[in-house]
C-alpha angles and dihedrals in degrees: 000000000000090000091053091049091052091049092051091048091051092051092049091048093055095045102039118111090215098056128223102241112078091199094052091046093051092048092053097042112123118232111224119210123184119203117198117205114191088208131350118247137131097282091051091049090052092052092050093047091051091050098047096042093048097045091052089058096045101042119044100188123090115290127180113203117193118190118201125189115211092196091222089293116132093201092052090046090052091051091051092051091048092049092050091047095048092046087054096233112196092232134008114206111194118188117217137011101284095046090048095050092049093047093049091049095048100037107043095166105030119103108258129190107192118204125198095001139125102236105147130210088252091053090050095048090057092062118102105223099020104227107155135097118189142206113193121203105166119135118206117251088228091062092050095046090047090055093047090050091049091052094042109024092173095049111121106165131045128172114220112203114198143165130242093255112137094235093056101064097070089047091052090053090048091051091050091050093046091049091059089057090060098037095256122134108216110205113189134206125189125219119195096191140003097263088062092056095077092052092049092047089054093052102052116147111271092236098050113126099191146006118237129194128188126211088290116149098205095050094041090055088060097044092123089067092052092045091058091051092047090051092048092050094038092232128129123264105213121189139172106236141057096237095059090053090051087052094052114289115130098234145333140195107224149106132278104274091207089061090059088061092044091055091047092053090052089056093049092047091050091054093045089052092056109275121132110252092229094049088067117097121242105257119225124196102224106159104094122199132192108228116201135192105198093188091056092045089056091051090049092049093244130136126237093210094067091054092044092051092049091050091052092047093052093038097242123149113243127213131184106217104178122088095239098078146354136211 
């Protein structure tokens, strides 16, 4: 009877979907990572590409990465976070401030790697348990306004077009305050959805000398509309990320979006390789680059040399990111 029992057990072991060896099962277990994009556009795609490519090089075991686009809809974003929480994803990787805040509120125990957010060390220390790693990418409004003033020393009036995202309002106030330091009046106009963007672009103040956009997913996704207006008025369209310049803005002071994803993947790999998530330092993107689209500058009636001279004066690297020309 014992022999029969052993035979049956052996058969069950070889045919079971679960597997009988705990070690073998653990080694083959797939890690599931959910990435939450607030809205898909070129900058977001660069972040995701940097993350996925880097993680595949740093972690050899099976990883399933699922990317979800919230389409700038808070209810859809909430549903995505809930689904990833309930499915017990190994990591949730929200991109941006709003997606991070929602994920932290709804998933108080799940491992979170926040990209392009403003979670501080103090914020993280208040968490019990601490379960968040962070990559910062924010650029100070003072740095951007300083660069604009260096390029256009006679510029007095800029129109900042922004969305209704919660994270944007403090940045708008910071931009207004920084503008005063350099003698620039920053007028601001809010857009709740993309259809409104065309109307706002058509009703710019007559004395505006430039259009300015923050790292603001909704507005960045409609940058082509703003580029046409900038070209028609022969004023610069100035943004804060590489992707929007590739899509038609004249220039931006920002960071390489892909590098944000690279740094996030390094954090995930470190945790998967045994490090405590809260022992990892908060990563800050400090190497600023001036991204330029020469083709768009020509349409806007702007000169590359003024931007190049300002970049050299402030010791920023400069990159031409359109296909028409290169430095």
